[in-house]
C-alpha atoms as an extended CHARMM CRD file, in Angstrom:
* protein
*
        99  EXT
         1         1  MET       CA            -13.3940000000        4.7310000000       -9.3380000000  PROA      1               0.0000000000
         2         2  LEU       CA            -10.1310000000        3.6930000000      -10.8710000000  PROA      2               0.0000000000
         3         3  TYR       CA             -7.5380000000        1.6420000000       -8.8300000000  PROA      3               0.0000000000
         4         4  ALA       CA             -4.0290000000        0.7600000000       -9.4620000000  PROA      4               0.0000000000
         5         5  ILE       CA             -2.9900000000       -2.7950000000       -8.5080000000  PROA      5               0.0000000000
         6         6  ILE       CA              0.7690000000       -2.9770000000       -8.3610000000  PROA      6               0.0000000000
         7         7  SER       CA              2.1670000000       -6.3460000000       -7.8300000000  PROA      7               0.0000000000
         8         8  GLU       CA              5.6790000000       -7.4420000000       -7.1050000000  PROA      8               0.0000000000
         9         9  ASP       CA              6.9540000000      -10.9240000000       -8.0730000000  PROA      9               0.0000000000
        10        10  VAL       CA              8.9860000000      -13.2170000000       -5.9220000000  PROA      10              0.0000000000
        11        11  ASN       CA             12.4320000000      -13.9990000000       -7.4190000000  PROA      11              0.0000000000
        12        12  ALA       CA             12.6000000000      -16.4930000000      -10.3270000000  PROA      12              0.0000000000
        13        13  SER       CA              8.8310000000      -16.3930000000      -10.9000000000  PROA      13              0.0000000000
        14        14  LEU       CA              8.9530000000      -17.0570000000      -14.6360000000  PROA      14              0.0000000000
        15        15  GLU       CA              8.0730000000      -20.7960000000      -14.5010000000  PROA      15              0.0000000000
        16        16  LEU       CA              5.0890000000      -20.2080000000      -12.0630000000  PROA      16              0.0000000000
        17        17  ARG       CA              3.8610000000      -17.2720000000      -14.3220000000  PROA      17              0.0000000000
        18        18  LYS       CA              3.8220000000      -19.4240000000      -17.4230000000  PROA      18              0.0000000000
        19        19  GLN       CA              1.9040000000      -22.2690000000      -15.6990000000  PROA      19              0.0000000000
        20        20  THR       CA             -0.6620000000      -19.7590000000      -14.1050000000  PROA      20              0.0000000000
        21        21  ARG       CA             -0.9660000000      -17.1520000000      -17.0020000000  PROA      21              0.0000000000
        22        22  PRO       CA             -4.0220000000      -18.4260000000      -18.7210000000  PROA      22              0.0000000000
        23        23  ALA       CA             -6.1110000000      -18.2640000000      -15.5090000000  PROA      23              0.0000000000
        24        24  HSD       CA             -4.6520000000      -14.8670000000      -14.6620000000  PROA      24              0.0000000000
        25        25  LEU       CA             -5.4660000000      -13.5870000000      -18.1870000000  PROA      25              0.0000000000
        26        26  ALA       CA             -9.0260000000      -14.9310000000      -18.1050000000  PROA      26              0.0000000000
        27        27  ARG       CA             -9.6940000000      -12.7190000000      -15.0880000000  PROA      27              0.0000000000
        28        28  LEU       CA             -8.3310000000       -9.7130000000      -16.8990000000  PROA      28              0.0000000000
        29        29  GLN       CA            -10.2410000000      -10.5250000000      -19.9490000000  PROA      29              0.0000000000
        30        30  GLN       CA            -13.5150000000      -10.4880000000      -17.9660000000  PROA      30              0.0000000000
        31        31  LEU       CA            -12.5250000000       -7.0600000000      -16.5030000000  PROA      31              0.0000000000
        32        32  LYS       CA            -12.0700000000       -5.9860000000      -20.2520000000  PROA      32              0.0000000000
        33        33  ASP       CA            -15.3450000000       -7.5940000000      -21.3970000000  PROA      33              0.0000000000
        34        34  ASP       CA            -17.1860000000       -5.6710000000      -18.5630000000  PROA      34              0.0000000000
        35        35  GLY       CA            -15.5940000000       -2.3560000000      -19.8430000000  PROA      35              0.0000000000
        36        36  ARG       CA            -13.5540000000       -1.8490000000      -16.5580000000  PROA      36              0.0000000000
        37        37  LEU       CA            -10.0370000000       -2.5080000000      -17.5560000000  PROA      37              0.0000000000
        38        38  VAL       CA             -7.9370000000        0.5450000000      -18.4100000000  PROA      38              0.0000000000
        39        39  LEU       CA             -4.6020000000       -1.2380000000      -18.8720000000  PROA      39              0.0000000000
        40        40  ALA       CA             -2.8160000000       -4.3210000000      -17.5800000000  PROA      40              0.0000000000
        41        41  GLY       CA              0.7260000000       -5.7990000000      -18.0780000000  PROA      41              0.0000000000
        42        42  PRO       CA              3.8880000000       -7.1150000000      -16.5280000000  PROA      42              0.0000000000
        43        43  HSD       CA              7.0860000000       -5.3250000000      -15.8090000000  PROA      43              0.0000000000
        44        44  PRO       CA             10.0930000000       -6.9750000000      -17.6090000000  PROA      44              0.0000000000
        45        45  ALA       CA             13.1830000000       -7.7110000000      -15.5830000000  PROA      45              0.0000000000
        46        46  ILE       CA             15.3080000000       -6.1500000000      -18.1540000000  PROA      46              0.0000000000
        47        47  ASP       CA             14.8480000000       -3.1920000000      -20.4880000000  PROA      47              0.0000000000
        48        48  THR       CA             13.1120000000       -4.9440000000      -23.3820000000  PROA      48              0.0000000000
        49        49  PRO       CA              9.4300000000       -6.0000000000      -24.1720000000  PROA      49              0.0000000000
        50        50  ASN       CA             10.4960000000       -9.5530000000      -24.3040000000  PROA      50              0.0000000000
        51        51  PRO       CA             12.9600000000      -10.4300000000      -21.4630000000  PROA      51              0.0000000000
        52        52  GLY       CA             13.1240000000      -14.0090000000      -22.1220000000  PROA      52              0.0000000000
        53        53  ASP       CA             14.6310000000      -15.9830000000      -19.4180000000  PROA      53              0.0000000000
        54        54  ALA       CA             15.1110000000      -12.7840000000      -17.2990000000  PROA      54              0.0000000000
        55        55  GLY       CA             11.3280000000      -12.9610000000      -16.6280000000  PROA      55              0.0000000000
        56        56  PHE       CA              9.3190000000      -10.1910000000      -14.9540000000  PROA      56              0.0000000000
        57        57  THR       CA              9.3760000000       -8.3820000000      -11.7470000000  PROA      57              0.0000000000
        58        58  GLY       CA              5.7920000000       -7.7590000000      -11.2720000000  PROA      58              0.0000000000
        59        59  SER       CA              2.5900000000       -6.3640000000      -12.7650000000  PROA      59              0.0000000000
        60        60  LEU       CA              0.2660000000       -3.3630000000      -13.1350000000  PROA      60              0.0000000000
        61        61  VAL       CA             -3.4690000000       -3.3860000000      -13.4330000000  PROA      61              0.0000000000
        62        62  VAL       CA             -5.5350000000       -0.2470000000      -13.6070000000  PROA      62              0.0000000000
        63        63  ALA       CA             -9.2230000000       -1.0360000000      -13.5440000000  PROA      63              0.0000000000
        64        64  GLU       CA            -12.5880000000        0.3110000000      -12.3890000000  PROA      64              0.0000000000
        65        65  PHE       CA            -14.1970000000       -1.1230000000       -9.0610000000  PROA      65              0.0000000000
        66        66  ASP       CA            -16.9530000000        0.1220000000       -6.9290000000  PROA      66              0.0000000000
        67        67  SER       CA            -14.5870000000        0.5810000000       -3.8140000000  PROA      67              0.0000000000
        68        68  LEU       CA            -11.0650000000        0.0880000000       -2.7110000000  PROA      68              0.0000000000
        69        69  TYR       CA            -12.3370000000       -2.9800000000       -0.7580000000  PROA      69              0.0000000000
        70        70  ALA       CA            -13.7250000000       -4.5010000000       -4.0800000000  PROA      70              0.0000000000
        71        71  ALA       CA            -10.4710000000       -3.8640000000       -5.7890000000  PROA      71              0.0000000000
        72        72  GLN       CA             -8.5840000000       -5.3550000000       -2.9730000000  PROA      72              0.0000000000
        73        73  GLN       CA            -10.8530000000       -8.4520000000       -2.9580000000  PROA      73              0.0000000000
        74        74  TRP       CA            -10.3710000000       -8.8120000000       -6.7020000000  PROA      74              0.0000000000
        75        75  ALA       CA             -6.4850000000       -8.5760000000       -6.3260000000  PROA      75              0.0000000000
        76        76  ASP       CA             -6.3900000000      -10.9750000000       -3.4820000000  PROA      76              0.0000000000
        77        77  ALA       CA             -8.0870000000      -13.5800000000       -5.6700000000  PROA      77              0.0000000000
        78        78  ASP       CA             -5.6240000000      -13.4580000000       -8.5720000000  PROA      78              0.0000000000
        79        79  PRO       CA             -4.4320000000      -16.9010000000       -9.5170000000  PROA      79              0.0000000000
        80        80  TYR       CA             -0.8810000000      -15.5380000000       -9.3250000000  PROA      80              0.0000000000
        81        81  ILE       CA             -1.2380000000      -15.1580000000       -5.4820000000  PROA      81              0.0000000000
        82        82  GLU       CA             -2.2890000000      -18.6630000000       -5.0670000000  PROA      82              0.0000000000
        83        83  ALA       CA              0.5350000000      -19.9680000000       -7.2840000000  PROA      83              0.0000000000
        84        84  GLY       CA              3.1280000000      -17.9910000000       -5.3030000000  PROA      84              0.0000000000
        85        85  VAL       CA              4.0600000000      -15.5560000000       -8.2070000000  PROA      85              0.0000000000
        86        86  TYR       CA              3.3780000000      -12.4160000000       -6.2900000000  PROA      86              0.0000000000
        87        87  ALA       CA              5.3740000000      -11.5510000000       -3.1170000000  PROA      87              0.0000000000
        88        88  LYS       CA              3.1530000000       -8.5350000000       -2.4470000000  PROA      88              0.0000000000
        89        89  VAL       CA              0.3680000000       -6.7190000000       -3.9050000000  PROA      89              0.0000000000
        90        90  LEU       CA             -0.5330000000       -2.9960000000       -3.3350000000  PROA      90              0.0000000000
        91        91  VAL       CA             -3.9290000000       -1.5290000000       -4.3810000000  PROA      91              0.0000000000
        92        92  LYS       CA             -4.3230000000        2.1350000000       -4.4960000000  PROA      92              0.0000000000
        93        93  PRO       CA             -7.0580000000        4.5930000000       -5.7010000000  PROA      93              0.0000000000
        94        94  PHE       CA             -5.9950000000        6.1100000000       -9.0480000000  PROA      94              0.0000000000
        95        95  ASN       CA             -7.1380000000        9.2640000000      -10.8290000000  PROA      95              0.0000000000
        96        96  ARG       CA             -6.7320000000        9.2280000000      -14.5680000000  PROA      96              0.0000000000
        97        97  VAL       CA             -5.6030000000       12.6470000000      -15.9490000000  PROA      97              0.0000000000
        98        98  LEU       CA             -4.2860000000       11.8840000000      -19.4100000000  PROA      98              0.0000000000
        99        99  PRO       CA             -5.1690000000       10.7110000000      -22.0130000000  PROA      99              0.0000000000
């Protein structure tokens, strides 16, 4: 089943994001390589794809997992959590309708 992992950053997370990004992306790449990643990306803090110093307010990952528990376990192991980038993370089942 698909699950949405909706993360919210702490304030002023940009430097922590930059430092931890390679490890974070490596985990996403593994999901992609396994054919389980639907989409992933950050939420810019301002209305532009490249927010510069304004940074990001969180992230969204939609991916396939065997269960809600497995999705939560994967989300809990994100390097951004250990680095203090994320203030909170919500994992919810997701039904893809389109496309």
